[in-house]
C-alpha positions in Angstrom: 112.1 167.8 52.5 112.3 164.3 53.9 109.6 162.6 55.9 110.1 161.6 59.6 110.2 158.0 60.4 106.8 158.2 61.8 105.0 160.0 59.1 106.7 157.6 56.5 105.2 154.6 58.6 102.0 156.2 58.7 101.7 156.0 54.9 102.2 152.2 54.7 98.5 151.4 55.1 97.6 153.6 51.9 99.8 151.3 49.7 97.0 148.8 50.3 93.8 150.9 50.8 94.5 153.0 47.6 94.3 149.7 45.3 91.4 148.2 47.4 89.4 151.4 46.7 90.0 151.1 43.0 88.9 147.5 43.1 85.7 148.5 44.9 85.0 151.3 42.4 85.8 149.1 39.2 82.4 147.7 38.7 80.8 151.0 39.1 83.1 152.7 36.9 82.5 150.1 34.3 78.9 151.0 34.1 79.9 154.3 32.9 82.5 153.2 30.5 84.5 149.9 29.9 87.8 151.5 30.0 87.1 153.6 33.1 87.3 150.4 35.1 90.8 149.6 34.0 91.9 153.2 34.0 90.6 153.5 37.6 92.5 150.5 38.5 95.6 151.9 36.8 95.1 155.0 39.0 94.8 152.9 42.1 97.9 150.8 41.4 99.8 154.0 40.4 98.8 155.6 43.9 100.2 152.6 45.7 103.4 152.5 43.6 104.0 156.3 44.3 103.5 155.6 48.2 106.0 152.8 48.3 108.3 154.9 46.2 108.2 157.8 48.7 109.2 155.8 51.5 111.8 153.7 49.6 114.9 156.0 50.0 114.3 155.8 54.1 113.7 151.9 54.1 116.5 150.8 51.7 118.7 153.4 53.6 118.2 151.0 56.5 115.2 152.0 58.3 112.6 149.5 59.3 109.2 151.6 59.2 106.4 150.2 61.5 102.9 151.4 61.8 100.3 149.9 64.3 96.7 150.3 63.0 94.5 152.2 65.7 97.6 153.3 67.5 98.0 150.1 69.3 101.4 150.0 69.9 103.3 147.3 71.9 103.3 147.5 75.6 106.0 145.7 77.7 107.2 143.8 74.5 103.8 142.3 73.8 102.1 143.4 70.5 98.5 144.2 71.0 97.6 145.5 67.5 98.2 144.7 63.8 101.3 146.1 62.4 102.4 147.0 59.0 106.3 146.8 58.8 108.3 147.9 56.0 111.7 146.1 56.0 113.8 146.3 52.9 112.9 142.8 51.8 109.1 143.4 52.3 109.3 146.8 50.6 111.1 145.4 47.7 108.2 142.8 47.1 105.8 145.3 47.4 107.4 147.6 44.9 107.8 144.8 42.4 104.2 143.7 42.9 102.9 147.3 42.3 105.3 148.0 39.4 104.7 144.8 37.4 101.1 144.9 38.3 100.9 148.3 36.8 102.3 146.9 33.6 100.0 144.0 33.7 97.0 146.1 33.9 98.2 148.3 31.0 98.4 145.2 29.0 94.9 144.0 30.2 93.5 147.3 28.9 94.7 146.5 25.4 94.1 142.9 25.3 90.6 142.4 27.3 89.4 146.0 26.8 86.7 144.6 24.3 84.8 142.6 27.2 81.4 143.8 28.1 81.0 146.5 30.9 79.9 144.0 33.5 82.5 141.4 32.8 85.3 143.9 32.5 84.2 145.6 35.8 84.4 142.4 37.6 87.7 141.3 35.9 89.2 144.5 37.0 87.9 144.3 40.5 89.5 140.8 40.9 92.7 141.8 39.4 93.3 144.7 41.5 92.0 143.0 44.6 94.7 140.1 44.2 97.3 142.9 43.7 96.2 144.6 47.0 96.5 141.5 48.9 99.8 140.7 47.7 101.1 144.0 48.6 99.4 143.7 52.1 101.2 140.2 52.5 104.5 141.8 51.7 104.1 144.6 54.2 102.4 143.0 57.1 104.3 142.1 60.3 101.7 140.0 61.8 101.3 136.2 61.1 97.6 136.4 61.3 97.4 139.3 59.3 99.2 137.4 56.6 96.7 134.7 56.7 94.2 137.4 55.9 95.9 138.5 52.9 96.3 134.8 52.0 92.5 134.3 52.0 91.9 137.6 50.2 94.4 136.5 47.4 92.9 133.0 47.2 89.4 134.2 46.9 90.5 136.6 44.0 92.4 133.7 42.4 89.3 131.5 42.2 87.4 134.3 40.3 90.1 135.0 38.0 90.7 131.3 37.2 87.2 130.4 36.4 86.3 134.0 34.9 85.5 132.5 31.6 83.0 129.9 32.5 82.2 129.0 29.1 85.4 126.9 29.1 85.1 123.5 30.9 88.9 123.8 31.8 88.4 127.0 33.5 85.8 125.7 35.9 87.8 122.6 36.7 90.9 124.6 37.2 89.1 126.8 39.6 87.8 123.8 41.6 91.2 122.4 42.0 92.7 125.6 43.2 89.7 126.1 45.5 90.4 122.6 47.1 94.2 123.0 47.3 94.3 126.7 48.6 91.5 125.9 51.0 93.5 123.2 52.4 96.5 125.4 52.6 94.7 128.3 54.3 93.3 125.7 57.0 96.8 124.6 57.7 98.3 128.2 58.0 95.2 129.0 60.2 95.7 126.1 62.5 99.5 126.5 62.4 99.2 130.2 63.6 96.7 129.1 66.3 99.1 126.5 67.8 101.7 129.2 67.9 99.5 131.5 69.6 98.4 129.0 72.3 102.1 128.2 73.0 103.5 131.7 73.0 100.7 134.2 73.0 102.0 136.0 70.0 101.3 136.4 66.5 103.6 139.5 65.7 106.8 138.3 63.8 109.0 140.2 66.3 107.3 138.8 69.3 107.2 135.3 68.0 110.9 135.4 67.4 111.7 136.4 71.0 109.0 134.2 72.6 110.0 130.9 70.9 112.4 128.7 72.9 116.0 127.9 71.8 114.8 124.2 71.8 111.4 124.1 70.3 109.1 121.3 71.2 106.7 119.0 69.4 104.1 121.7 69.3 106.3 124.1 67.7 107.4 121.6 65.1 103.8 120.7 64.2 102.9 124.5 63.8 105.8 125.1 61.7 105.1 122.3 59.6 101.7 123.3 59.1 102.6 126.9 58.3 105.4 125.9 55.8 103.0 123.5 53.9 100.2 126.2 53.6 102.7 128.6 52.2 104.4 126.0 50.0 101.0 125.2 48.5 100.7 129.0 47.4 104.3 129.1 46.3 103.6 125.9 44.2 106.5 123.8 45.7 106.5 119.9 45.3 104.5 118.1 46.4 102.1 120.9 47.1 102.0 122.2 43.4 98.9 120.2 42.0 96.7 123.2 41.3 99.3 125.1 39.6 99.5 124.1 36.0 95.8 123.8 35.5 95.2 127.3 36.8 97.9 128.8 34.7 96.6 127.1 31.6 93.0 127.9 32.1 93.4 131.7 32.9 94.1 134.6 30.3 97.6 135.4 29.6 97.8 138.6 31.9 96.1 136.5 34.8 98.9 133.6 34.3 101.4 136.4 34.4 99.9 137.8 37.6 99.6 134.1 39.2 103.1 133.0 38.1 105.1 136.1 38.3 103.6 137.7 41.6 100.9 135.5 43.4 103.4 132.4 44.1 105.7 135.0 45.7 103.3 135.3 48.8 104.1 131.8 49.5 107.9 132.6 49.4 107.4 135.5 51.6 105.7 133.5 54.2 108.4 130.8 54.1 111.3 133.1 54.2 110.0 135.1 57.1 109.3 132.1 59.0 112.6 130.3 58.3 114.9 133.4 58.7 113.2 135.8 60.8 110.9 133.6 63.2 112.5 130.5 63.8 116.2 130.8 63.2 117.1 130.1 66.7 114.4 127.5 67.6 116.8 124.4 66.9 114.4 122.9 64.3 116.0 121.8 61.1 113.9 124.3 59.1 116.7 125.2 56.6 117.4 121.4 56.0 113.9 120.6 55.1 113.4 123.6 53.1 116.6 122.6 51.2 115.0 119.2 50.2 111.8 120.6 49.2 113.6 123.3 47.1 115.9 120.6 45.4 112.8 118.3 44.6 110.9 121.2 43.2 113.8 122.6 41.1 114.3 119.2 39.2 110.8 117.9 39.3 109.3 121.1 37.9 112.0 121.4 35.2 111.7 117.8 34.0 107.7 118.3 33.9 108.3 121.5 32.0 110.4 119.7 29.5 107.8 117.0 28.9 104.7 119.4 28.1 103.5 120.1 24.6 101.0 122.9 26.0 102.9 126.2 25.9 101.6 127.6 29.1 101.9 124.3 31.0 105.7 124.4 30.0 105.9 127.9 31.8 103.6 126.7 34.6 105.9 123.8 35.6 108.9 126.0 35.1 107.5 128.1 37.9 107.4 125.1 40.1 111.1 124.7 39.4 112.0 128.4 39.9 110.3 128.4 43.1 112.5 125.5 44.0 115.8 127.4 43.1 114.6 130.4 45.0 113.9 128.2 48.1 117.2 126.7 47.8 118.9 130.0 47.9 117.1 130.9 51.1 117.8 127.5 52.7 121.6 127.9 52.0 121.8 130.2 54.9 124.5 131.8 53.5 124.7 135.7 53.1 125.4 135.2 49.4 122.8 132.6 48.8 120.0 134.5 50.5 120.9 137.7 48.6 120.8 135.7 45.4 117.4 134.1 46.5 116.0 137.8 46.9 117.4 138.8 43.6 116.0 135.8 41.7 112.5 136.4 43.4 112.5 139.8 41.8 113.8 138.3 38.6 111.2 135.6 38.3 108.4 138.0 38.7 109.9 140.0 35.7 110.8 137.3 33.3 108.0 134.7 33.9 105.4 137.6 33.7 107.1 138.5 30.4 107.0 134.9 29.2 103.3 134.4 30.1 102.2 137.6 28.3 104.1 136.3 25.1 102.4 132.9 25.4 99.0 134.4 26.1 99.1 136.7 23.1 100.3 133.8 21.0 97.4 131.5 22.3 94.9 134.3 22.1 95.5 135.1 18.4 96.3 131.8 17.0 93.8 129.7 19.0 96.5 127.0 19.3 98.0 125.7 22.7 100.0 122.9 21.4 103.7 123.7 20.6 103.9 120.9 17.9 100.9 122.8 16.1 102.8 126.1 16.3 106.0 127.3 14.3 107.3 130.1 12.3 106.3 132.8 14.7 109.6 134.5 14.4 108.4 135.9 11.0 104.8 136.5 11.8 105.3 138.0 15.3 109.0 139.3 15.5 108.2 141.6 18.6 106.9 138.8 20.8 109.7 136.6 19.4 112.3 139.0 20.8 110.5 139.4 24.1 109.9 135.7 24.5 113.7 135.1 23.7 114.6 137.6 26.3 112.7 136.0 28.9 113.8 132.5 27.9 117.5 133.7 28.0 117.0 135.3 31.4 115.7 132.0 33.0 118.4 130.0 31.3 121.1 132.3 33.1 122.6 133.5 29.9 124.6 136.7 30.5 124.0 139.8 30.2 120.4 138.9 31.4 119.1 139.1 35.0 118.9 135.4 35.6 122.7 135.1 35.2 123.3 137.4 38.1 120.9 136.0 40.7 121.7 132.2 39.8 125.2 132.7 40.0 124.8 134.2 43.7 122.7 131.1 44.7 125.4 128.9 43.2 128.1 130.7 44.8 126.2 130.6 48.2 126.1 126.8 48.2 129.8 126.4 47.3 130.9 128.8 50.0 129.1 126.8 52.5 130.5 123.5 50.9 127.1 122.3 50.0 128.4 120.3 47.0 125.4 117.9 46.5 122.8 120.5 46.4 125.0 122.5 44.0 125.3 119.5 41.7 121.4 118.9 41.9 121.1 122.7 41.1 123.2 122.2 38.0 121.0 119.2 36.9 117.8 121.5 37.5 119.4 124.0 35.4 120.2 122.0 32.4 116.4 120.7 32.3 115.3 124.3 32.5 117.3 125.4 29.8 116.3 122.2 27.8 112.7 123.0 28.5 112.8 126.7 27.5 114.8 126.0 24.6 112.6 123.3 23.2 109.4 125.7 23.6 111.3 128.6 22.0 112.3 126.4 19.0 109.2 124.8 18.4 106.9 127.8 18.5 109.1 130.5 17.1 112.2 129.3 15.0 111.2 126.1 13.2 109.0 126.2 10.2 105.1 126.1 10.5 103.8 122.6 10.3 102.1 121.9 6.9 99.8 119.2 8.3 98.2 121.3 11.0 95.3 123.6 10.5 95.6 126.7 12.9 92.1 128.1 13.9 93.0 131.6 13.6 96.4 132.2 11.9 98.4 135.1 13.0 98.6 137.4 10.2 102.3 138.6 9.4 101.1 142.2 9.4 99.3 142.3 12.7 101.0 144.5 15.3 100.8 144.6 18.9 98.4 147.0 20.4 100.0 149.9 22.4 99.2 148.7 25.8 100.3 145.2 25.0 103.6 146.7 23.6 104.2 148.9 26.8 103.9 145.7 28.9 106.4 143.6 26.9 108.7 146.4 26.4 108.7 147.4 30.0 109.3 143.8 31.2 112.0 143.0 28.7 113.9 146.3 29.6 113.9 145.4 33.3 115.3 141.9 32.5 118.2 143.5 30.6 118.6 146.3 33.3 118.8 143.9 36.2 121.3 142.0 34.2 123.7 144.8 33.0 123.6 146.8 36.5 124.0 144.3 38.9 126.5 146.3 41.2 124.0 149.0 41.6 121.0 146.7 41.9 122.8 144.7 44.6 124.1 147.8 46.6 120.8 149.7 46.7 118.1 146.9 46.6 119.1 143.4 47.2 121.9 143.9 50.0 119.5 145.8 52.2 116.8 143.2 51.6 119.0 140.3 52.6 120.1 142.1 55.6 116.8 142.5 56.9 116.2 138.7 56.4 119.1 137.8 58.2 119.1 140.1 61.0 116.2 138.5 62.9 116.9 140.1 66.2 117.1 143.7 64.7 114.1 143.1 62.8 112.2 141.8 66.2 113.2 144.7 68.1 112.3 147.2 65.3 108.7 145.7 65.3 108.1 145.9 69.0 109.7 149.5 69.3 107.9 151.0 66.2 111.0 151.2 64.1 114.7 150.4 63.9 117.5 149.7 61.6 119.3 147.0 59.8 122.7 146.3 58.5 122.8 145.7 54.6 124.8 142.4 53.5 127.8 142.8 51.5 128.1 140.2 48.5 130.6 140.5 45.5 129.5 139.5 42.0 132.0 139.3 39.1 130.8 138.8 35.4 134.1 137.5 34.5 134.0 134.4 37.1 135.5 131.6 34.7 133.7 128.9 36.6 130.0 130.4 36.3 130.8 131.2 32.5 132.2 127.8 31.7 129.2 126.2 33.5 126.7 128.5 31.5 128.4 127.6 28.1 128.6 123.9 28.9 124.8 123.9 30.2 123.8 125.6 27.0 125.6 123.1 24.8 124.4 120.1 26.5 120.9 121.2 26.7 121.0 121.9 22.8 122.1 118.2 22.3 119.6 117.0 24.9 116.8 118.8 23.1 117.9 117.5 19.6 117.8 114.0 21.0 114.6 114.5 22.9 112.7 115.8 19.7 114.0 112.8 17.9 113.0 110.3 20.3 109.7 108.5 19.6 108.5 108.5 23.3 109.5 110.0 26.7 112.2 108.4 28.8 110.6 106.2 31.7 111.2 108.7 34.5 109.3 111.4 32.5 106.5 109.1 31.8 106.4 108.1 35.5 106.2 111.9 36.5 103.5 112.7 33.8 101.4 109.6 35.1 101.4 110.8 38.7 99.8 114.2 37.6 96.5 112.8 36.7 94.7 115.9 37.0 92.4 114.7 40.0 91.9 117.1 42.9 91.7 114.1 45.2 95.3 112.8 44.0 96.7 116.2 44.3 95.1 116.6 47.7 96.6 113.3 48.8 100.2 114.5 47.6 99.5 117.6 49.6 98.5 115.8 52.9 101.4 113.3 52.5 103.9 115.9 52.0 102.5 117.8 55.1 103.1 114.6 57.2 106.5 114.1 55.9 107.5 117.9 56.6 106.2 117.7 60.2 108.1 114.5 61.0 111.4 115.9 59.3 111.1 119.1 61.3 110.5 116.9 64.5 113.1 114.2 64.0 115.3 115.3 61.2 
């Protein structure tokens, strides 16, 4: 028996409330049993996933579910209450957060289950609280409510980053993320306030209808503030200063949570603003995002190539991948936006997988330096296979998932004759393949250095714990499945999600009428596209030659040395970069 639209919509708050209850109970359960806290969190996240899966057929069938808390429904086109709105894009994000979050919790149960009851209870509470906030952000239909979930996620991230306070790097990283995301939260709050003053609206649908066709100075300033705030959460250049330190300091599962899922909150906000709220405002929002995305894609990949720390390589690659997704959204084309949605999910899968692998290696060897590692393919074959799958996925190697989404983004640029962005994207992809290929070679496939003493060598006989194996196998399997079944994934998931983003008018009407429908996009994907296959082969070959030359070089090229010199590690410098980026972004929106 299928649920009615009203009944399905009324279930949406449970997807957030159930894991929130799990987070609250975690410290109490930990007093009874160390494992009870994480098991309670597993039940909570499993409950959220079940609720989302229950409404998924209706939403991906083209229905937008809307539920106004307290029954405060819109009156005369004005939204008086806070809305949860599950369009296909938001539900897809929420499902990926709940599903991957569940795998991460299983992994944590094995890797960190030996913590003391008090510590494990606090850790589980913060972990589940962050996941709850991300699900809430994906399902909200209100700008101020999005700000609230932004803040809840930020508070959780501070605690998780600095959780192991005995490590000085953890406390320093927590301070940096505190400074940068507090600034970001302030800009989001002020931007939302300015829009409310001008339009009297905070609901996404009402904002879309209330904004004039020729937006003025106030709207440009508000949009610039909002985009800068969400770009900080997404780790886009030049708002990315917090990201590498936070990822490096945190344990592997937390880094996976940050890089695979938390940064998506920023892109959720950016995509909704650009495609569902401001598409008819006359502001050059897509052009500004295209520049930010291209800079992030290239500079993030270049910084990843120049790193020796295992997790910093992956962290800066996250900056690059966030840029790639932003370029897809900014292309404005049906194919490009569909590819961006696909890559958003793919990134959550393969980056979570890579950080779990890196965290496991660092946890058991005590080494973070790539040059001090080596020979892990023999000592840790399971981790080697999982890491190689993740790296090949990012590299866009068929039949893994990254090949599909990258091909669609590239096709979206060529269809709209954006040749310069397309060329820059190919450069970014070349650098990305080089950075991940270098890390894979140094850590896994070359011989172990004889002149380096590893603090806690990884025994060749040691096996992964069951929960850790479940996490790695689950994520690896998804990377493969999303690559070998692209037509089904596109038809049932990605095309409805992209259609919801591109049908701003339908989304607005649905929010203000407590429900509605959308029309899915239709894109084609061909594995045998000779141009994309040729580009992939050429990219892999050039990257291999480049990495070989880079490893033999005595020093980094001048551009890389300049980039590294700008990343001083100072919170003051990173704040200055963010403020400068905000000013430039507002100016581009106003006079671009």
